[in-house]
C-alpha positions as CSV (number, residue, x, y, z in Angstrom):
1,M,-90.0,92.0,63.7
2,K,-86.3,91.2,63.4
3,P,-85.4,87.5,63.2
4,S,-84.0,85.8,66.3
5,H,-80.3,85.1,66.4
6,Y,-78.8,81.9,67.9
7,F,-75.1,81.8,68.8
8,I,-73.8,78.3,69.6
9,H,-70.2,77.9,70.6
10,I,-69.0,74.2,70.6
11,W,-65.9,73.4,72.5
12,L,-64.2,70.0,72.2
13,T,-61.7,68.6,74.6
14,F,-59.5,65.9,73.1
15,V,-57.7,63.7,75.7
16,C,-54.2,62.8,74.6
17,I,-54.7,59.5,72.8
18,S,-51.0,58.6,73.3
19,T,-51.8,58.3,77.0
20,Q,-54.4,55.7,76.4
21,I,-52.1,53.8,74.0
22,A,-49.5,53.8,76.7
23,V,-52.1,52.3,79.1
24,A,-53.0,49.7,76.5
25,A,-49.4,48.7,76.2
26,S,-49.3,47.7,79.8
27,L,-52.0,45.1,79.2
28,G,-50.8,41.6,78.2
29,I,-52.3,38.1,77.8
30,E,-51.0,34.6,77.8
31,P,-51.1,32.3,75.9
32,R,-50.5,34.1,72.6
33,E,-53.4,32.1,71.1
34,I,-56.3,30.6,73.1
35,V,-57.2,27.2,71.7
36,L,-60.0,24.8,72.8
37,S,-59.0,21.5,71.3
38,D,-61.5,18.7,70.5
39,G,-63.1,17.5,73.7
40,Q,-62.0,20.5,75.8
41,R,-64.9,22.4,77.5
42,F,-62.8,25.4,78.5
43,A,-59.4,27.0,78.2
44,D,-57.8,29.4,80.7
45,A,-55.8,32.6,80.0
46,T,-54.0,35.1,82.2
47,L,-54.3,38.9,81.8
48,F,-51.4,40.8,83.3
49,N,-50.9,44.5,84.0
50,L,-47.4,45.8,83.6
51,G,-48.3,49.3,84.6
52,E,-48.4,51.2,87.9
53,Q,-52.1,51.9,87.8
54,P,-55.0,49.5,88.1
55,L,-56.7,48.5,84.8
56,M,-60.5,48.0,84.4
57,V,-61.0,45.6,81.4
58,R,-64.3,44.6,79.7
59,L,-64.2,41.4,77.8
60,E,-66.2,40.4,74.7
61,L,-66.0,37.8,71.9
62,V,-66.3,39.4,68.4
63,D,-66.1,37.6,65.1
64,L,-63.6,39.1,62.7
65,A,-63.3,37.8,59.1
66,M,-60.0,37.9,57.2
67,T,-59.9,39.5,53.8
68,E,-57.9,38.4,50.8
69,R,-55.4,41.2,51.5
70,G,-54.7,40.0,55.0
71,G,-56.9,42.5,56.9
72,V,-59.8,41.7,59.2
73,I,-63.3,43.1,59.2
74,E,-66.0,42.8,61.9
75,L,-69.0,40.7,61.0
76,G,-72.6,41.7,61.8
77,Q,-75.0,39.6,63.9
78,T,-77.4,38.5,61.2
79,A,-76.9,35.7,58.7
80,S,-76.9,38.1,55.7
81,E,-74.2,40.3,57.3
82,R,-72.1,37.2,57.9
83,S,-71.9,36.3,54.2
84,I,-68.3,37.7,53.9
85,P,-66.8,36.5,51.6
86,P,-69.7,35.0,49.6
87,G,-69.9,31.3,48.9
88,I,-67.6,30.2,51.7
89,D,-68.4,28.4,54.9
90,H,-68.1,30.7,57.9
91,P,-66.1,29.1,60.7
92,F,-66.7,31.7,63.3
93,A,-66.9,30.9,67.0
94,A,-68.5,33.8,69.0
95,S,-71.8,32.0,69.1
96,L,-70.1,28.8,70.2
97,L,-68.1,30.2,73.1
98,R,-68.4,32.5,76.1
99,V,-66.0,34.4,78.3
100,A,-66.0,34.6,82.1
101,P,-65.9,37.0,83.8
102,R,-67.1,39.7,81.5
103,Q,-65.2,42.5,83.4
104,V,-62.1,42.4,85.5
105,E,-60.0,44.8,87.5
106,I,-56.2,44.1,87.4
107,P,-54.1,45.6,90.1
108,P,-50.8,47.3,89.3
109,N,-48.2,44.7,88.3
110,G,-50.8,42.1,88.9
111,T,-52.7,39.3,87.0
112,H,-56.2,38.0,86.6
113,K,-57.4,34.7,85.3
114,I,-60.1,34.4,82.7
115,R,-61.8,31.4,81.1
116,I,-63.2,30.7,77.6
117,L,-65.9,28.1,77.8
118,A,-67.6,26.1,75.0
119,R,-71.4,26.5,75.0
120,G,-73.6,23.4,75.4
121,G,-76.0,22.3,72.7
122,R,-75.3,21.4,69.1
123,R,-71.8,20.3,68.2
124,P,-70.6,22.0,65.1
125,A,-69.1,20.0,62.2
126,D,-65.4,19.2,62.3
127,G,-63.2,22.2,61.5
128,A,-61.4,25.1,63.0
129,Y,-63.6,27.9,64.2
130,H,-62.2,31.3,65.3
131,T,-63.2,34.5,67.0
132,H,-61.4,37.3,68.8
133,L,-61.4,38.3,72.4
134,F,-61.8,42.0,72.6
135,M,-60.2,43.5,75.7
136,K,-61.6,47.0,76.2
137,I,-59.7,49.2,78.7
138,I,-62.2,51.4,80.6
139,P,-60.7,54.7,81.8
140,P,-60.9,55.3,85.5
141,L,-63.7,57.4,87.0
142,E,-61.3,60.2,87.8
143,E,-60.6,60.7,84.0
144,F,-64.3,61.1,83.3
145,T,-64.7,63.5,86.3
146,A,-61.7,65.6,85.2
147,L,-63.1,65.8,81.7
148,A,-66.5,66.8,82.9
149,D,-65.0,69.5,85.1
150,A,-62.8,70.8,82.3
151,A,-65.7,70.9,79.9
152,H,-68.3,72.4,82.3
153,P,-70.5,74.6,80.1
154,P,-71.1,78.2,80.9
155,S,-74.6,79.1,81.9
156,V,-77.1,79.6,79.0
157,T,-78.5,83.1,78.9
158,S,-81.5,84.4,77.2
159,E,-82.7,87.9,76.8
160,K,-86.4,88.7,77.1
161,P,-88.1,90.1,74.1
162,T,-87.8,93.9,74.0
163,G,-90.4,96.4,73.2
164,T,-89.2,96.3,69.5
165,G,-90.0,92.7,69.2
166,T,-86.4,91.4,68.9
167,T,-85.0,88.4,70.7
168,D,-81.3,87.6,71.2
169,E,-80.4,84.1,72.5
170,H,-76.8,83.0,73.4
171,A,-76.2,79.4,74.0
172,E,-72.8,77.7,74.6
173,V,-72.4,73.9,74.4
174,S,-69.3,72.0,75.7
175,M,-68.4,68.4,74.9
176,G,-65.5,66.2,75.8
177,I,-64.1,63.1,74.0
178,L,-62.4,60.3,76.0
179,P,-61.0,57.5,73.8
180,I,-61.5,53.9,74.8
181,I,-58.9,51.4,73.5
182,S,-59.7,47.8,72.5
183,I,-57.2,45.0,71.9
184,A,-58.2,41.9,69.9
185,H,-56.7,38.5,70.7
186,P,-57.4,35.3,68.6
187,V,-59.4,32.5,70.1
188,W,-59.9,29.1,68.4
189,L,-62.3,26.2,68.8
190,V,-61.1,23.0,67.0
191,R,-63.5,20.1,66.4
192,G,-62.2,16.9,64.9
193,D,-58.8,15.2,64.9
194,A,-55.9,15.6,62.4
195,L,-57.5,18.4,60.5
196,E,-55.7,19.1,57.3
197,A,-54.8,22.6,55.9
198,Q,-52.3,23.6,53.3
199,A,-51.4,26.6,51.2
200,Q,-50.0,26.5,47.7
201,I,-47.7,29.5,46.8
202,S,-48.2,31.1,43.4
203,N,-47.5,34.2,41.4
204,P,-44.6,36.0,43.3
205,V,-44.4,39.5,41.9
206,L,-41.6,42.1,42.6
207,D,-43.1,45.3,43.9
208,T,-40.6,48.2,43.8
209,D,-43.3,50.7,44.7
210,H,-44.2,49.2,48.1
211,A,-44.6,51.8,50.8
212,Q,-42.0,50.1,53.1
213,G,-39.4,49.5,50.4
214,P,-39.0,46.8,47.7
215,A,-41.1,43.7,48.4
216,F,-42.5,40.6,46.8
217,R,-46.3,40.1,46.6
218,I,-47.1,36.5,47.2
219,R,-50.4,34.7,46.7
220,F,-51.5,31.7,48.7
221,D,-54.2,29.3,47.7
222,R,-55.6,27.6,50.7
223,T,-57.2,24.1,51.1
224,G,-58.5,22.2,54.1
225,T,-60.5,23.0,57.2
226,G,-57.8,23.2,59.8
227,R,-55.8,26.0,61.3
228,L,-53.0,27.3,59.1
229,K,-50.2,29.5,60.2
230,G,-46.5,29.6,59.2
231,D,-43.3,31.4,58.4
232,L,-42.6,32.8,55.0
233,A,-39.0,33.2,53.7
234,L,-37.4,34.3,50.5
235,F,-34.0,33.0,49.4
236,A,-31.7,34.1,46.5
237,R,-28.9,32.1,44.8
238,L,-26.5,33.7,42.4
239,E,-25.3,31.7,39.3
240,G,-22.1,29.9,40.1
241,H,-22.9,29.8,43.9
242,S,-24.1,26.7,45.7
243,E,-25.5,28.4,48.8
244,E,-28.7,30.4,49.1
245,V,-29.0,33.7,50.9
246,K,-32.1,34.6,52.9
247,I,-33.2,38.0,51.7
248,G,-36.6,38.3,53.3
249,E,-38.7,36.8,56.1
250,K,-42.2,37.2,57.5
251,R,-43.1,35.3,60.7
252,S,-46.5,34.0,61.8
253,V,-48.6,34.4,58.6
254,N,-52.1,33.4,59.4
255,I,-54.4,32.2,56.7
256,Y,-57.9,31.9,58.2
257,P,-60.3,29.2,57.1
258,E,-62.9,31.5,55.6
259,I,-60.7,32.6,52.8
260,R,-59.4,30.5,49.9
261,H,-56.8,33.0,48.7
262,L,-54.5,35.4,50.4
263,V,-52.1,38.0,49.0
264,T,-49.4,39.2,51.3
265,S,-46.2,41.3,50.9
266,L,-42.7,40.0,51.9
267,K,-40.4,42.9,52.4
268,L,-36.7,42.5,51.3
269,D,-34.1,42.6,54.1
270,E,-31.9,45.5,53.1
271,D,-29.0,44.4,55.3
272,A,-29.0,40.8,53.8
273,M,-29.3,42.2,50.3
274,E,-26.3,44.5,50.9
275,K,-24.2,41.6,52.2
276,A,-25.1,39.5,49.2
277,N,-24.2,42.4,46.9
278,L,-27.8,42.5,45.6
279,D,-30.4,45.2,44.9
280,A,-33.9,45.1,43.6
281,P,-33.0,45.7,39.9
282,R,-30.4,42.9,40.0
283,L,-33.1,40.4,41.2
284,R,-34.5,40.7,37.7
285,S,-31.3,39.5,36.1
286,E,-31.1,36.0,34.6
287,D,-28.2,35.0,36.9
288,V,-30.3,35.2,40.1
289,S,-32.8,32.4,41.0
290,L,-35.2,32.9,43.8
291,R,-37.0,30.5,46.1
292,V,-40.0,31.4,48.4
293,Q,-40.7,29.0,51.2
294,F,-43.7,28.7,53.6
295,T,-43.2,26.5,56.6
296,T,-46.3,25.7,58.7
297,T,-45.9,26.1,62.4
298,L,-49.1,24.3,63.4
299,P,-50.1,20.6,63.3
300,S,-51.5,20.2,59.8
301,G,-52.7,16.6,59.6
302,T,-51.3,14.9,56.6
303,A,-50.5,18.1,54.7
304,N,-46.9,18.9,53.7
305,P,-45.5,21.2,56.3
306,V,-43.2,23.0,53.9
307,Q,-44.3,24.6,50.6
308,S,-41.4,25.8,48.4
309,V,-41.4,27.4,44.9
310,I,-38.3,28.3,42.9
311,F,-38.8,31.1,40.3
312,T,-36.9,33.8,38.5
313,A,-37.8,37.5,38.6
314,F,-36.3,38.6,35.3
315,D,-39.5,38.0,33.4
316,L,-41.8,39.7,36.0
């Protein structure tokens, strides 16, 4: 008897992801950060649709932890999976808050109100707790229908065994892929008054191999339990000159409470460098002094709102 032969043809339809990204770009939210201050039971936000098609949006609170390189990772639901990074208190808020409604439909060029509410029960210790509001854009039913029609599989045929004992089977399987885009938005729950948070700058290092051009790698050492966000700026002063020149800037640097150290890159401003007659190699010369400044843009209790370090790069 000859062995049976199976022929499976798999056909994949990839919907243009750029179309979904364009749809995601039409979804906005205000305010830029949702904050429940001490004593607040809820905070309102507005979703708005800038597009010409209605948007179906599913809402969920998801805990994301910051890494020491500035990225974020999703935490699991068990205590062991939440131990990132180890040895640090975990000020995450998904279990302390809820969002209502869980799903909304926003008309073209329209808006929809949502509410973040504090759950009742145990009050957490004083500190700044954070989570992220995931806004998942659900494609309209017509897109699923069109995809199903395009991917309709041919009929499966099977030949009956012949007198020689051979069997030939032909099967064709069709599949379609429809991407669903999610947008994450920060949400904070603050417990306690005048929470302090501060970041000390250390170890600026010139990185001439940075993917986006010459940059300085800068380390922050964080203390305190409050929210901490600020603007980072780099200044240069040539020997014999009294005025500094700003040669780099990075706005809205967040340093979340779960990390004690953060390393970020501050790209040099090529236009500012050219106007000051500077380039990366010259920053290493002894006649150029540098100053990096971090200015907090959030209330920080009694912490110093400006952290500034003067250094030279010639010995780096």
